[in-house]
C-alpha positions in Angstrom: 99.4 96.8 86.8 95.9 98.8 86.8 95.4 102.0 88.8 91.7 102.5 90.0 90.0 106.1 90.4 86.6 107.1 91.9 85.3 110.1 91.3 81.5 110.4 93.0 80.5 113.8 94.9 78.1 111.6 97.8 80.1 110.4 100.3 77.8 107.6 101.5 78.0 106.4 97.7 81.6 106.8 97.1 82.5 104.7 100.2 80.2 102.3 99.0 82.0 102.1 95.8 85.2 101.8 97.2 84.2 98.8 99.4 82.7 97.0 95.9 86.3 97.7 94.3 88.5 96.2 97.5 86.4 93.2 98.1 86.6 92.5 94.4 90.3 93.2 94.1 91.0 91.1 96.9 88.6 87.9 96.3 89.3 87.9 92.8 93.2 88.5 93.7 93.6 91.1 90.5 96.4 92.9 89.4 94.9 96.1 90.5 94.9 99.3 92.8 92.7 101.8 94.4 95.3 104.8 93.9 92.3 107.4 94.8 88.7 108.2 95.5 87.3 111.5 95.6 84.3 114.1 94.6 87.2 116.7 93.4 87.5 116.1 89.5 90.3 118.4 89.1 91.9 116.3 92.2 91.7 113.1 89.8 93.2 114.7 86.9 96.0 116.1 88.7 96.7 112.1 90.6 96.2 110.8 86.8 98.5 113.0 85.3 101.2 111.6 87.8 100.5 108.0 87.0 102.3 105.5 84.3 99.8 103.0 84.6 96.4 102.2 82.7 93.5 103.3 84.3 90.3 102.6 85.9 88.2 105.5 86.2 84.4 105.1 87.8 83.0 108.7 87.6 79.8 109.9 88.6 78.4 112.4 86.1 76.4 115.4 88.7 80.1 116.5 90.6 78.7 119.5 92.2 81.3 121.1 90.2 81.9 123.4 86.9 83.2 119.9 85.4 81.0 117.2 85.2 81.6 113.6 84.9 81.7 113.7 81.2 84.0 116.9 80.9 86.3 115.0 83.3 86.1 111.9 80.9 87.3 114.0 78.0 90.6 115.0 79.8 90.9 111.4 81.1 91.3 110.5 77.3 93.8 113.0 76.5 95.9 111.6 79.9 95.4 107.7 79.3 94.0 107.1 75.9 93.6 103.1 76.7 91.7 103.6 80.0 88.6 102.1 81.0 86.0 104.7 82.0 82.6 103.4 83.7 80.1 106.3 84.7 78.1 105.4 87.9 74.7 107.6 87.8 71.2 107.4 88.6 70.4 109.1 85.1 70.6 106.4 82.2 69.1 108.6 79.9 72.4 110.7 80.3 73.9 107.5 78.5 74.0 108.9 74.9 75.9 112.2 75.8 79.0 109.5 75.6 78.8 109.7 72.0 78.2 113.4 72.2 81.5 113.9 74.5 82.9 111.1 72.4 85.1 109.7 75.1 84.3 105.8 74.6 82.7 104.9 78.0 83.2 100.9 78.7 80.1 100.7 81.0 77.0 102.6 82.6 76.3 101.4 86.2 73.0 103.2 87.6 72.7 103.8 91.1 69.2 103.1 91.5 69.8 99.5 92.9 72.4 98.8 94.7 73.0 95.5 94.6 72.8 95.4 91.1 75.5 98.2 91.2 77.6 95.6 93.2 77.5 92.8 90.5 78.0 95.7 87.6 80.9 97.2 89.1 82.7 93.5 89.6 81.8 93.0 85.9 83.6 95.9 85.5 87.0 95.2 86.9 86.8 91.6 85.5 86.3 92.6 81.9 89.0 95.8 82.6 91.4 93.0 83.7 90.8 90.6 80.1 90.7 93.6 78.0 94.2 95.0 79.3 95.7 91.7 79.6 94.9 91.1 75.8 96.1 94.9 74.9 99.2 94.3 76.5 99.8 91.0 75.1 99.3 92.2 71.6 101.5 95.7 72.0 104.5 94.1 74.3 106.3 90.9 75.0 105.4 90.1 78.6 106.8 88.3 81.3 103.9 86.6 84.2 104.2 85.2 87.2 102.1 83.7 89.9 102.5 85.7 92.8 100.9 86.0 96.4 97.4 83.7 94.6 97.9 86.4 91.9 98.7 86.3 88.0 100.8 89.2 87.3 101.9 90.4 84.2 104.9 92.8 83.8 106.3 94.3 80.3 110.1 93.0 79.4 110.6 96.4 79.0 109.9 97.2 82.5 112.0 94.4 83.9 115.5 95.7 85.3 116.9 92.2 86.6 115.9 88.7 88.7 117.4 88.3 91.9 117.6 85.2 94.1 115.5 85.4 97.1 116.4 84.3 100.6 114.1 82.3 100.6 114.6 79.1 99.3 113.1 78.5 95.6 111.9 81.8 95.0 113.4 84.9 92.8 112.5 88.4 93.2 111.5 90.4 90.1 112.8 93.8 90.0 110.8 96.2 87.6 110.8 99.8 87.0 108.5 100.7 89.7 108.0 97.5 91.7 109.4 94.7 93.3 107.4 90.9 92.7 109.0 88.0 94.4 107.5 84.3 93.2 108.5 80.5 93.1 111.3 79.8 90.6 115.2 79.4 90.3 117.8 81.3 87.9 117.9 78.3 86.0 114.8 77.9 85.4 114.5 81.6 84.3 117.7 81.2 81.6 115.8 78.8 79.9 112.7 80.9 79.4 113.5 84.3 79.1 115.3 86.0 75.4 118.5 86.9 75.0 118.2 90.1 76.3 118.6 88.6 79.6 122.2 88.2 80.7 123.3 86.0 83.9 126.0 88.1 85.2 126.4 86.5 88.9 125.0 83.0 90.7 122.4 85.9 92.0 121.2 87.6 89.8 119.9 87.8 85.9 120.4 91.4 84.2 117.9 92.9 81.4 120.7 94.6 79.1 118.4 97.0 77.6 117.7 98.7 81.0 121.6 98.8 81.7 122.7 102.3 82.4 126.3 101.8 83.2 129.1 98.9 84.8 131.9 99.7 86.8 134.2 96.7 86.3 136.3 97.8 89.1 133.6 97.8 91.7 131.8 94.9 89.8 128.3 96.5 89.9 125.9 97.4 87.3 124.1 100.3 87.1 119.9 100.4 86.2 118.0 103.2 84.6 115.4 103.7 87.5 119.1 104.3 90.2 119.1 100.2 91.4 122.0 98.5 91.1 123.5 94.7 91.2 126.7 92.8 91.2 128.2 91.0 88.5 131.1 88.1 89.0 134.2 88.4 87.5 133.9 85.0 86.2 130.8 86.5 84.0 131.7 89.8 83.3 132.9 89.1 80.1 130.0 87.4 78.7 127.8 90.6 79.8 
């Protein structure tokens, strides 16, 4: 998942950016979440510091603060080297400053024409999603599911276990930071996943790399994030 951050000190313009982003994420069914919109660059840095996901950052350059958008982008680069930085500004002539500050901006969106700005913001979101997917596929082995009309990609390393859902022909993927229900069966998953995933119960398929400990008496498996699942006596030996 990609986290979206906005830093724009003009309330009216910030609301317009938020609306465009929310509409695009909803209509295009993108695996993204708007986590912060603010006029305060220090608030954005604090939020980004606590984020574990790659970010998309829409930054105004003139922020009415002792930290402008370029300096903010420099700090973001230290926290999120793979993040996507987009400047939203009325000053196209400032584009050369991205080289001076070495922030590797993905794009510039000009405020002068609101209609064009909306189109540009949408293009930036789609482009970022495509690049992120390609980067992730190259760097990590990933599992992709179709859920709620969205195509969601999860690193194998982030998957704790799969659980049979109470909804027929559906499975729940338990990741380190979220749960995703999608159409599948345990049998189908067992045929597609690698050897790191072991069937431990008729309702559970676990990633053995994320097991913290097992309790044979309680027939319980404990994972690195505190979650648990059951294991059957019959399948315990194999695990």
